[in-house]
C-alpha positions as CSV (number, residue, x, y, z in Angstrom):
1,X,4.4,43.7,-9.0
2,X,3.2,43.6,-12.6
3,X,3.5,40.0,-13.9
4,X,4.5,38.9,-17.3
5,X,0.9,38.9,-18.4
6,X,0.5,42.6,-17.4
7,X,-1.6,42.0,-14.3
8,X,-0.6,42.7,-10.7
9,X,0.1,40.0,-8.2
10,X,1.4,39.6,-4.6
11,X,4.8,37.9,-4.4
12,X,7.6,37.2,-2.0
13,X,10.4,39.7,-2.7
14,X,13.5,37.9,-4.0
15,X,11.6,34.8,-5.2
16,X,10.7,34.5,-8.9
17,X,9.5,31.9,-11.4
18,X,11.6,32.1,-14.6
19,X,10.4,28.8,-16.0
20,X,13.3,26.5,-15.1
21,X,10.9,23.6,-14.6
22,X,7.1,23.2,-14.9
23,X,5.6,24.5,-11.7
24,X,3.7,21.3,-10.7
25,X,7.1,19.5,-10.5
26,X,8.5,22.0,-8.0
27,X,6.3,24.6,-6.3
28,X,9.2,26.3,-4.6
29,X,8.1,28.9,-2.0
30,X,4.5,28.1,-3.0
31,X,4.7,24.8,-1.2
32,X,3.7,24.0,2.4
33,X,5.7,23.1,5.4
34,X,5.4,19.7,7.3
35,X,2.6,21.2,9.5
36,X,0.4,22.3,6.6
37,X,1.2,26.0,6.7
38,X,2.2,28.0,3.6
39,X,5.9,28.7,3.2
40,X,5.2,31.9,1.4
41,X,4.9,35.1,3.4
42,X,2.6,36.4,0.6
43,X,0.0,33.7,1.3
44,X,0.3,34.0,5.0
45,X,-0.4,37.7,4.6
46,X,-3.5,36.9,2.5
47,X,-4.8,34.6,5.3
48,X,-4.4,37.5,7.7
49,X,-6.3,40.0,5.6
50,X,-9.1,37.4,5.1
51,X,-9.5,37.0,8.8
52,X,-7.6,33.7,9.4
53,X,-4.5,34.7,11.4
54,X,-4.2,31.2,12.8
55,X,-3.0,30.1,9.3
56,X,-0.1,32.6,9.4
57,X,2.3,31.4,12.0
58,X,5.3,33.5,11.0
59,X,5.8,37.0,12.5
60,X,6.4,39.7,9.9
61,X,5.0,43.1,9.0
62,X,3.5,44.2,5.7
63,X,2.8,47.9,4.8
64,X,0.5,47.9,1.7
65,X,1.2,51.6,1.3
66,X,4.7,50.7,0.1
67,X,3.5,48.4,-2.6
68,X,4.9,49.2,-6.1
69,X,1.4,48.7,-7.5
70,X,-1.1,50.2,-5.1
71,X,-4.8,49.4,-4.8
72,X,-7.0,52.0,-6.3
73,X,-9.7,51.7,-3.7
74,X,-7.5,51.3,-0.7
75,X,-8.5,52.5,2.8
76,X,-6.5,53.9,5.6
77,X,-4.2,50.9,5.5
78,X,-4.0,51.1,1.7
79,X,-6.0,47.8,1.4
80,X,-9.4,47.4,-0.1
81,X,-12.2,45.2,1.2
82,X,-11.7,41.8,-0.4
83,X,-14.7,39.7,-1.4
84,X,-13.1,36.4,-0.5
85,X,-10.2,34.0,-1.3
86,X,-11.0,34.1,-5.0
87,X,-11.0,37.9,-5.3
88,X,-8.9,38.8,-8.4
89,X,-7.2,41.5,-6.4
90,X,-5.7,38.8,-4.2
91,X,-3.8,37.1,-7.0
92,X,-0.4,35.9,-6.0
93,X,2.6,34.7,-7.9
94,X,4.5,32.3,-5.6
95,X,4.1,28.9,-7.1
96,X,7.3,27.7,-8.7
97,X,9.1,30.8,-7.4
98,X,12.6,30.2,-6.0
99,X,15.2,32.5,-4.3
100,X,17.4,34.6,-6.6
101,X,21.0,34.2,-5.5
102,X,23.8,36.8,-5.7
103,X,26.6,36.9,-8.3
104,X,29.6,37.3,-6.0
105,X,31.8,34.3,-6.5
106,X,29.3,32.7,-8.8
107,X,32.0,31.1,-10.8
108,X,32.8,28.9,-7.8
109,X,29.4,27.4,-7.2
110,X,28.1,25.3,-10.1
111,X,25.8,23.8,-11.1
112,X,23.2,26.6,-11.4
113,X,19.6,27.3,-10.6
114,X,17.8,25.8,-7.7
115,X,17.7,22.3,-9.3
116,X,21.2,22.3,-10.7
117,X,19.8,22.2,-14.2
118,X,22.5,24.3,-15.9
119,X,26.1,23.0,-15.5
120,X,28.0,26.2,-16.4
121,X,27.6,29.9,-16.5
122,X,27.6,29.7,-20.3
123,X,24.6,27.4,-20.1
124,X,22.9,30.0,-17.8
125,X,23.5,32.8,-20.3
126,X,22.1,30.6,-23.1
127,X,19.0,29.9,-21.0
128,X,18.2,33.6,-20.7
129,X,19.2,34.3,-24.2
130,X,16.5,31.9,-25.6
131,X,13.9,33.2,-23.2
132,X,13.9,30.3,-20.7
133,X,12.6,26.8,-21.0
134,X,8.8,27.2,-20.3
135,X,6.3,25.7,-22.7
136,X,3.2,27.5,-23.9
137,X,2.5,31.2,-23.8
138,X,0.2,33.8,-22.2
139,X,-2.3,33.4,-20.7
140,X,-1.3,29.8,-19.9
141,X,2.1,28.3,-19.8
142,X,4.0,25.8,-17.6
143,X,4.8,28.3,-14.9
144,X,1.1,28.3,-14.0
145,X,-0.5,26.2,-11.2
146,X,-3.9,25.5,-9.7
147,X,-6.0,25.2,-7.9
148,X,-4.1,26.8,-5.0
149,X,-5.1,26.7,-1.4
150,X,-7.3,29.7,-2.1
151,X,-9.2,27.8,-4.8
152,X,-7.7,29.8,-7.6
153,X,-5.8,28.6,-10.8
154,X,-3.1,30.9,-12.1
155,X,-2.5,30.4,-15.8
156,X,1.0,31.8,-15.5
157,X,3.4,32.9,-12.8
158,X,6.1,34.1,-15.1
159,X,8.4,36.8,-14.0
160,X,8.2,39.8,-16.4
161,X,12.0,40.1,-16.8
162,X,12.0,36.9,-18.8
163,X,8.8,37.3,-20.7
164,X,5.9,39.8,-20.9
165,X,2.8,40.4,-22.9
166,X,4.5,42.7,-25.4
167,X,7.5,40.4,-25.9
168,X,6.3,36.9,-24.9
169,X,9.6,35.1,-25.5
170,X,11.9,37.9,-24.3
171,X,14.7,36.5,-26.5
172,X,17.8,38.6,-25.7
173,X,19.4,38.0,-29.1
174,X,23.0,38.1,-27.8
175,X,25.8,37.1,-30.2
176,X,28.3,34.4,-29.2
177,X,30.9,37.2,-28.4
178,X,28.4,39.0,-26.2
179,X,27.5,35.9,-24.4
180,X,31.2,35.1,-23.8
181,X,31.7,38.6,-22.5
182,X,28.9,38.3,-20.1
183,X,30.3,35.0,-18.7
184,X,33.8,36.7,-18.4
185,X,32.1,39.5,-16.4
186,X,30.5,37.1,-14.0
187,X,33.8,35.2,-13.5
188,X,35.5,38.6,-12.7
189,X,33.3,38.8,-9.6
190,X,35.3,36.0,-8.0
191,X,37.1,37.1,-4.8
192,X,40.7,35.7,-5.2
193,X,40.9,35.2,-1.4
194,X,37.9,32.8,-1.5
195,X,39.3,30.9,-4.5
196,X,42.7,30.5,-2.7
197,X,41.4,29.8,0.8
198,X,43.1,32.9,2.1
199,X,42.1,34.8,5.2
200,X,39.5,35.6,6.2
201,X,38.1,32.8,4.0
202,X,40.7,30.1,5.0
203,X,38.1,28.0,6.9
204,X,39.6,28.3,10.4
205,X,38.5,25.4,12.5
206,X,38.6,24.5,16.2
207,X,37.8,20.8,16.5
208,X,36.9,19.7,20.0
209,X,38.4,16.3,21.0
210,X,36.1,13.6,22.0
211,X,37.7,12.2,25.2
212,X,41.4,12.1,26.2
213,X,44.1,12.6,23.6
214,X,46.2,9.6,22.9
215,X,49.4,9.1,24.9
216,X,51.5,9.3,21.8
217,X,50.1,12.8,21.0
218,X,50.9,14.0,24.5
219,X,54.5,12.7,24.3
220,X,54.8,14.3,20.9
221,X,53.6,17.7,22.3
222,X,55.9,17.4,25.3
223,X,58.9,16.7,23.1
224,X,58.0,19.7,20.8
225,X,57.7,22.0,23.9
226,X,61.2,20.9,25.1
227,X,62.6,21.5,21.6
228,X,61.2,25.0,21.4
229,X,62.2,25.8,25.0
230,X,58.7,26.1,26.5
231,X,59.1,23.8,29.5
232,X,58.5,26.6,32.0
233,X,55.0,25.6,33.0
234,X,53.2,26.0,29.6
235,X,52.5,23.9,26.6
236,X,52.0,25.1,23.0
237,X,50.3,23.3,20.2
238,X,51.3,25.0,16.9
239,X,49.0,25.1,13.9
240,X,50.3,27.4,11.2
241,X,50.1,31.0,12.5
242,X,47.7,30.1,15.3
243,X,48.5,28.5,18.7
244,X,46.7,27.6,21.9
245,X,48.6,28.3,25.1
246,X,47.3,26.7,28.3
247,X,48.7,26.0,31.8
248,X,50.8,22.8,31.9
249,X,48.2,20.9,33.9
250,X,45.6,21.4,31.2
251,X,45.6,19.9,27.7
252,X,45.5,22.3,24.8
253,X,42.7,22.1,22.3
254,X,43.9,20.3,19.2
255,X,43.9,22.3,16.0
256,X,44.5,21.1,12.5
257,X,48.1,21.3,11.4
258,X,48.3,23.2,8.2
259,X,49.1,20.3,5.9
260,X,46.1,18.4,7.2
261,X,43.8,21.4,7.2
262,X,44.6,22.3,3.6
263,X,44.0,18.8,2.5
264,X,40.6,18.8,4.3
265,X,39.6,22.1,2.9
266,X,40.6,21.1,-0.6
267,X,38.5,18.0,-0.4
268,X,35.4,20.0,0.8
269,X,35.9,22.6,-2.0
270,X,36.2,19.8,-4.6
271,X,33.0,18.2,-3.4
272,X,31.1,21.5,-3.2
273,X,32.0,22.3,-6.8
274,X,30.3,19.2,-8.1
275,X,33.4,17.2,-9.1
276,X,33.0,15.3,-12.3
277,X,30.3,17.6,-13.8
278,X,30.6,18.9,-17.3
279,X,32.3,22.3,-17.7
280,X,32.7,24.6,-20.6
281,X,35.7,24.2,-22.9
282,X,36.7,27.9,-22.8
283,X,37.8,29.4,-19.5
284,X,39.0,32.8,-18.3
285,X,42.5,32.7,-17.0
286,X,42.4,33.3,-13.2
287,X,45.4,34.6,-11.2
288,X,47.5,32.1,-9.4
289,X,47.4,32.0,-5.6
290,X,50.2,34.1,-4.1
291,X,51.1,31.6,-1.3
292,X,51.3,28.6,-3.6
293,X,47.9,27.1,-2.5
294,X,45.9,25.3,-5.2
295,X,43.2,27.7,-6.5
296,X,39.6,26.5,-6.5
297,X,38.5,25.9,-10.0
298,X,36.1,28.3,-11.7
299,X,33.4,26.9,-13.9
300,X,32.4,29.0,-16.9
């Protein structure tokens, strides 16, 4: 793709450097794994075309004929003959690049960005509105890195959607009302079933007991069977609208009773939402859960 400085570069689709932090602090997909191999498919592909397939352990296919920016002197496989690792045509933009996440249910998953650097969606919108947090400008800024494993230093790895050579800062210039409307739109992408722990997002679980059940539990199950009239050779262990029915000589698998399961799920949801973190003062009013369950809090 064409980078922010107007030059083409290889990149891993879905991974972009938008200047959240200086690249030397966090190389993202430009890093290496514990065995010394590149995490980036882009760099593994480069090792392949340079004749070092042993440095590309992952299995994937690349068709250079489908590249958005094609090589002018490409051969049958749409690739030119490269002079070596430092060939400018082999420029990549993977250092500091991180996976771009989707927006569905984004209001339920603060803090934001790969490092949790923005506490609320309003903070995220302000980040883009000011053109990011990078320092410096083309051709060198804090998204750059070098030397890479190919002996090249890239002055910038900035994604063009947050800054380009014609508009270096890419300031959106949104008003406060427009920013608030954008936050409200993202909050509207929350699935109410997820926020309310309703099926199919009600976190069904099937815990496996470790060893024999306690005698007290067995007696309790037997008394409940007798109460419900199920003494005819079968036992039932009720858990909400689910039940396990097994022959009498076998113990049913324990499932969470509803009151315990809901408490457990609520605890997990609270922990996953970053309890105790700062949230915005304004908040879009979300619909209440129809079954009386406590709705997961959205963070704007």
